[in-house]
Structure formats: C-alpha cells, structure tokens
C-alpha positions in Angstrom: 119.7 94.0 92.9 120.2 92.6 89.2 123.7 92.4 88.3 123.2 95.2 85.4 121.7 97.5 88.3 124.9 96.4 90.4 127.2 97.3 86.9 125.7 100.7 86.8 125.8 101.6 90.3 129.3 100.4 89.8 129.9 102.7 86.7 128.8 105.6 88.2 131.1 105.5 91.1 133.9 104.5 88.1 132.8 107.5 85.8 133.3 109.2 89.4 136.6 108.7 90.0 137.9 109.5 86.6 135.9 112.7 86.9 138.0 113.6 89.7 141.1 111.8 88.9 141.1 112.1 85.6 142.7 109.8 82.7 144.9 108.1 85.6 142.1 106.0 87.4 141.9 103.9 83.8 145.2 102.4 85.3 143.6 101.2 88.5 139.8 100.3 86.9 140.8 96.6 87.2 141.6 96.7 90.4 139.1 98.8 91.4 136.2 96.7 89.8 137.7 93.5 91.0 137.8 95.2 94.8 133.8 96.1 94.8 132.3 93.7 93.1 132.9 89.7 93.0 130.6 89.1 90.0 133.1 88.6 86.8 129.6 90.0 84.7 129.0 92.6 86.8 132.5 93.7 86.5 132.6 93.1 82.5 129.6 95.4 82.2 130.3 98.3 84.5 134.2 98.2 82.5 132.7 98.5 79.2 130.2 101.4 80.8 132.8 103.4 82.0 135.0 103.0 79.2 132.3 103.7 76.9 131.3 107.1 78.8 135.3 108.1 78.8 136.0 107.7 75.1 132.5 109.9 74.4 132.8 112.0 77.1 132.4 115.0 74.8 129.2 113.6 73.3 128.1 113.0 76.7 128.5 116.3 78.3 127.2 117.8 74.9 123.9 115.8 75.6 123.6 116.7 79.0 124.3 120.5 78.0 121.7 120.4 75.4 119.4 119.6 78.0 120.3 120.8 81.2 119.2 124.3 80.2 120.6 127.1 82.4 123.0 124.8 84.2 126.7 124.9 83.3 128.3 121.4 83.8 130.9 122.5 86.1 127.8 123.7 88.4 126.8 120.0 88.7 127.8 117.9 91.7 130.4 115.0 90.7 127.8 112.5 91.0 124.8 114.0 89.8 127.5 114.2 86.8 128.4 111.2 87.2 125.0 109.4 87.1 123.9 112.1 83.9 127.0 110.9 81.8 126.1 107.1 81.8 122.5 107.5 81.1 123.5 109.6 78.6 126.1 107.2 77.1 123.6 104.8 77.4 120.7 106.2 75.5 122.9 107.1 72.6 125.0 104.4 72.3 123.5 101.3 74.1 120.5 100.8 71.4 120.0 97.6 72.6 118.8 99.4 76.4 115.2 100.3 76.8 115.1 104.3 77.4 112.7 103.8 80.5 114.8 101.5 82.2 118.5 103.7 81.6 116.2 106.7 83.1 114.9 104.7 86.1 118.0 102.9 86.8 119.5 106.7 87.2 116.6 107.7 89.4 117.1 104.8 91.6 121.3 106.0 91.6 120.1 109.8 92.2 118.2 108.3 95.3 120.6 106.1 96.4 123.7 109.0 96.3 122.7 112.1 95.5 120.3 114.9 96.9 117.0 115.3 97.7 116.1 117.1 94.5 118.6 114.8 92.3 116.2 112.1 91.4 113.5 114.9 89.7 116.6 116.5 88.1 118.2 113.3 86.7 115.3 112.2 85.3 114.1 115.9 83.7 117.5 115.4 82.0 117.4 112.5 80.8 113.8 112.7 79.2 114.4 115.7 77.6 117.6 113.3 75.9 116.0 110.6 75.4 113.2 112.6 73.4 115.6 114.3 71.7 117.4 111.1 70.3 113.9 109.8 69.1 113.5 112.7 66.9 116.6 112.3 65.4 116.5 108.4 64.7 
C-alpha cells in the first residue's frame, strides 16, 4: 500500500473518531496518528486531510446530501459517513487529485472496513458528487 493510500485510511479512522467524540478528539489527533503510522509523510497527509474535512464538514455533508438522495446522513453508518466525508473533501478541495483516484481509493476503504453494499453505495455517491462539481467548474 502506498503512502497516500495509508494516509487516506488513517484519515478515515480519525474522521470516524471525530464523528464519535467530537472536537475533543482534535487534541488527541497527533498522538493517534503517531500511534498508528511510523511514516511522517503518512501522518502529515492524514492530519491535513482530517483537519480539512473537519474544518469543512458542512460543505462536505452538503455535497453528500445532494448526492445521496433518499438517505439521511444520520442514517449512514459512521464508517460510511467518514469515507464519504473524506471523498467529498478531496473531490471539492484537493484539485490536484484525479476524481477517479479519490473514488477508487474510497471504494477500497469501504471494501476493507464496511459492509457488502458499501463499495457500490460509496461509488455512486462520490461519482454523483464528482459530476456535480464538474458542472460547476
């Protein structure tokens, strides 16, 4: 697994913690990242993305809501919500990342950490977000 994939996985885990514990977890983010990654580059990317998602949580959630029609954000599993938040953040704010790479990485994380239907759901939601963002450019 390359360092960006590891950083994405770690960021999803941190976003999950933030979703469960709230802003308090930001004080624990550094120790959490050090405990779970030896590579400084992985920790740096994971922290950047985690803080980026949390600082832009409203925008990320709005993108997800607009793409996941008939789904309340609160009804999604915390894992799926965390994966989608990172994906939405990267599609919206990380313009140097190809959208298809963001989506494929999110699908792989969903395969590893979520249920059987999650990869298809994550793909559909993030693909809809990507299409929406392309029409806005």
